[in-house]
C-alpha positions as CSV (number, residue, x, y, z in Angstrom):
1,M,-6.5,17.0,-14.5
2,S,-8.1,15.0,-11.7
3,A,-7.0,11.5,-10.7
4,V,-10.2,10.0,-12.1
5,E,-9.6,11.7,-15.5
6,T,-6.0,10.5,-15.4
7,G,-7.1,6.9,-14.8
8,L,-9.8,7.0,-17.5
9,I,-7.3,8.3,-20.1
10,A,-4.8,5.5,-19.1
11,A,-7.6,2.9,-19.4
12,E,-8.6,4.2,-22.9
13,R,-5.0,4.2,-24.1
14,S,-4.4,0.6,-22.8
15,E,-7.4,-0.6,-24.8
16,R,-6.5,1.3,-27.9
17,T,-2.7,0.6,-27.9
18,F,-2.4,-2.5,-25.8
19,R,1.1,-3.9,-25.4
20,E,2.2,-7.1,-23.7
21,L,4.2,-6.8,-20.5
22,S,8.0,-6.6,-20.9
23,P,10.1,-9.0,-18.8
24,F,10.4,-6.3,-16.1
25,G,6.7,-5.8,-16.1
26,E,6.0,-9.5,-15.9
27,A,8.4,-9.9,-13.0
28,G,6.7,-7.0,-11.2
29,R,3.3,-8.6,-11.8
30,Q,4.6,-11.9,-10.3
31,R,6.1,-10.1,-7.3
32,I,2.8,-8.2,-6.7
33,N,0.8,-11.4,-6.9
34,A,3.2,-13.1,-4.5
35,A,2.9,-10.2,-2.1
36,G,-0.9,-10.4,-2.0
37,R,-0.8,-14.2,-1.5
38,A,1.7,-13.9,1.4
39,L,-0.5,-11.3,3.1
40,L,-3.5,-13.5,2.6
41,E,-1.7,-16.6,4.1
42,H,-0.7,-14.6,7.1
43,G,-4.2,-13.3,7.8
44,A,-3.2,-9.7,7.0
45,L,-6.0,-9.1,4.4
46,S,-9.7,-8.5,4.9
47,T,-12.2,-11.1,4.1
48,T,-12.8,-9.3,0.8
49,R,-9.0,-9.7,0.1
50,S,-8.7,-5.9,-0.7
51,F,-5.2,-5.4,-2.0
52,N,-3.2,-3.5,-4.6
53,A,0.4,-2.5,-5.0
54,G,2.9,-0.6,-7.0
55,I,6.6,-1.2,-7.8
56,R,8.7,1.6,-9.0
57,V,10.6,1.3,-12.3
58,S,14.1,2.3,-11.2
59,G,15.4,5.5,-12.7
60,E,12.2,6.3,-14.5
61,E,8.9,8.0,-13.6
62,K,7.0,4.8,-14.1
63,F,5.6,2.0,-11.9
64,V,4.0,-1.4,-12.1
65,L,0.5,-1.4,-10.7
66,G,-1.5,-4.6,-10.0
67,G,-3.4,-6.8,-7.6
68,F,-3.4,-10.5,-6.8
69,T,-5.4,-13.7,-7.0
70,P,-5.2,-16.6,-4.5
71,S,-2.8,-19.5,-5.1
72,G,-3.9,-21.9,-7.8
73,E,-5.6,-19.1,-9.9
74,E,-4.3,-17.3,-12.9
75,L,-2.2,-14.2,-11.9
76,A,-4.0,-10.9,-11.7
77,P,-3.3,-8.4,-14.4
78,A,-0.8,-5.6,-14.0
79,A,0.3,-2.6,-16.1
80,I,3.2,-0.2,-16.3
81,V,2.1,3.4,-16.1
82,G,3.8,6.8,-15.8
83,F,3.6,9.1,-12.8
84,D,1.5,11.4,-15.1
85,G,-0.9,8.5,-16.0
86,T,0.8,7.6,-19.4
87,Y,0.1,4.0,-20.3
88,Y,3.1,1.9,-21.4
89,E,2.2,-1.7,-21.3
90,G,0.1,-4.5,-19.7
91,K,-3.5,-4.6,-18.6
92,F,-5.3,-2.6,-15.8
93,K,-7.8,-3.9,-13.3
94,K,-10.5,-1.2,-13.5
95,A,-10.7,-0.8,-9.7
96,H,-7.1,0.2,-9.6
97,L,-7.3,3.1,-12.0
98,E,-8.4,5.6,-9.4
99,L,-5.2,4.9,-7.4
100,L,-2.7,5.9,-10.1
101,E,-2.1,9.3,-8.7
102,V,-1.9,8.0,-5.1
103,Y,0.9,5.7,-5.9
104,A,2.6,8.3,-8.1
105,T,2.5,10.7,-5.2
106,I,4.2,8.2,-2.9
107,F,7.0,7.6,-5.4
108,R,7.4,11.3,-6.1
109,E,7.6,12.3,-2.5
110,R,9.8,9.4,-1.3
111,S,12.7,8.7,-3.7
112,D,13.9,5.9,-1.3
113,V,10.6,4.0,-1.7
114,H,10.5,1.4,-4.4
115,A,7.2,-0.4,-3.5
116,A,4.0,0.5,-1.9
117,I,0.9,-1.6,-0.9
118,H,-2.7,-0.7,0.0
119,T,-4.7,-3.1,2.2
120,H,-7.7,-3.3,4.5
121,S,-5.9,-5.4,7.0
122,P,-8.5,-6.3,9.6
123,Y,-7.0,-5.1,12.9
124,I,-5.4,-2.1,11.3
125,E,-8.7,-1.2,9.8
126,G,-10.2,-1.2,13.3
127,F,-7.8,1.7,14.1
128,A,-8.9,3.4,10.8
129,F,-12.5,3.4,11.8
130,A,-11.8,4.2,15.4
131,H,-9.8,7.3,14.1
132,R,-6.8,6.3,16.2
133,E,-3.1,6.1,15.3
134,L,-1.4,2.7,15.8
135,P,1.1,2.6,18.7
136,I,4.3,0.6,18.3
137,L,4.3,-1.4,21.5
138,F,6.6,-4.3,20.7
139,G,8.6,-6.0,18.0
140,D,12.3,-5.5,17.5
141,E,12.1,-5.4,13.7
142,L,9.2,-3.0,13.8
143,R,10.8,-0.7,16.4
144,R,13.9,-0.5,14.2
145,L,11.7,1.0,11.5
146,T,9.9,3.4,13.7
147,R,9.3,4.1,17.3
148,E,6.6,6.7,16.5
149,P,3.0,5.6,16.1
150,I,1.7,5.0,12.6
151,P,-0.1,8.3,11.9
152,L,-3.8,8.5,11.2
153,V,-4.7,10.9,8.4
154,P,-8.1,12.3,7.4
155,W,-10.3,10.4,5.0
156,E,-10.5,11.5,1.4
157,P,-11.9,9.7,-1.7
158,R,-9.7,6.8,-2.7
159,Y,-8.8,8.6,-5.9
160,S,-7.5,11.7,-4.1
161,A,-3.8,12.0,-3.5
162,G,-4.0,15.0,-1.2
163,T,-4.1,13.0,2.0
164,I,-1.2,10.8,1.1
165,R,0.9,13.8,-0.1
166,N,0.3,15.7,3.2
167,A,0.9,12.6,5.3
168,V,4.3,11.8,3.7
169,R,5.4,15.4,4.0
170,N,4.2,15.8,7.6
171,A,5.7,12.4,8.7
172,P,8.7,11.9,6.4
173,N,10.1,9.0,8.5
174,A,6.9,7.0,8.8
175,P,6.8,3.7,6.9
176,A,3.0,3.8,6.6
177,V,-0.1,5.8,7.2
178,I,-3.7,4.8,8.2
179,I,-6.4,6.7,6.4
180,A,-9.5,7.3,8.6
181,N,-12.5,5.2,7.7
182,H,-10.5,3.4,5.0
183,G,-7.3,1.5,5.5
184,L,-3.5,1.2,5.3
185,F,-0.9,2.4,2.8
186,A,2.6,1.1,3.6
187,W,5.9,1.4,1.7
188,A,9.4,0.1,1.7
189,S,12.6,-0.3,-0.3
190,S,11.1,-3.5,-1.9
191,I,7.7,-5.1,-2.1
192,E,8.9,-8.0,0.0
193,D,9.9,-5.6,2.8
194,A,6.5,-3.9,2.5
195,V,4.9,-7.3,3.1
196,D,7.0,-8.0,6.2
197,L,6.1,-4.5,7.4
198,I,2.3,-5.0,7.0
199,I,2.4,-8.4,8.7
200,A,4.3,-6.8,11.7
201,L,1.8,-3.8,11.8
202,E,-1.2,-6.1,11.7
203,D,0.3,-8.1,14.5
204,A,0.9,-5.0,16.5
205,A,-2.7,-3.8,15.8
206,H,-4.0,-7.2,16.9
207,V,-2.1,-7.1,20.2
208,A,-3.0,-3.4,20.9
209,T,-6.7,-4.2,20.3
210,K,-6.6,-7.2,22.7
211,A,-4.7,-5.1,25.3
212,Q,-7.3,-2.4,25.1
213,V,-10.1,-4.9,25.7
214,L,-8.1,-5.9,28.8
215,L,-8.5,-2.3,30.1
216,G,-5.5,-0.6,28.6
217,K,-2.0,-1.0,27.2
218,T,1.4,-0.4,28.8
219,P,4.2,0.6,26.4
220,L,7.8,-0.5,27.0
221,P,10.1,1.9,29.0
222,Q,12.0,4.4,26.9
223,H,15.3,2.5,27.3
224,A,13.9,-0.8,26.0
């Protein structure tokens, strides 16, 4: 079954057997909205505010999937769905349905990951469209996570999980990947840590872009 079919079935079930969010689901919804708002406030989202996120349900093959609205607006909807697309509770935003399999793949492949976020962060997106990996040039916190560049992976339709699956398997220590001509997927042990990671990566992408304009970049020495 394709990712699109999985999403459509989940949407149909949510309309036919709608259930209110449980306390865990509501808490996840609030944390996802808070994550989007934090990224917006830090300038780490595109002007279209493209953002969605998933939070794993610990010990189960389920996750909370949702988006965000700016401060002062009603929280965006969220739903709990199984790795296989089974609908459990809550309400989907239709644009997120095609991403069910992508998030499920991240959680399947990385048991240590409890949250993942997709954005079109402006400077990182520049690397996506230039088909370039993102170098890690500075930042103690960022360099503690990875000293390797954030890998660039080939473009696939947003509903295809093949790119993410291959990227996670080929770069098992990477905390994020950049999809060519698309944007960023980042993951961490919590959604709050994923937010901090994206802010740091966007800052790194901003500095690297400015350095390139000034005729190049110089990485730190190996012992730094």
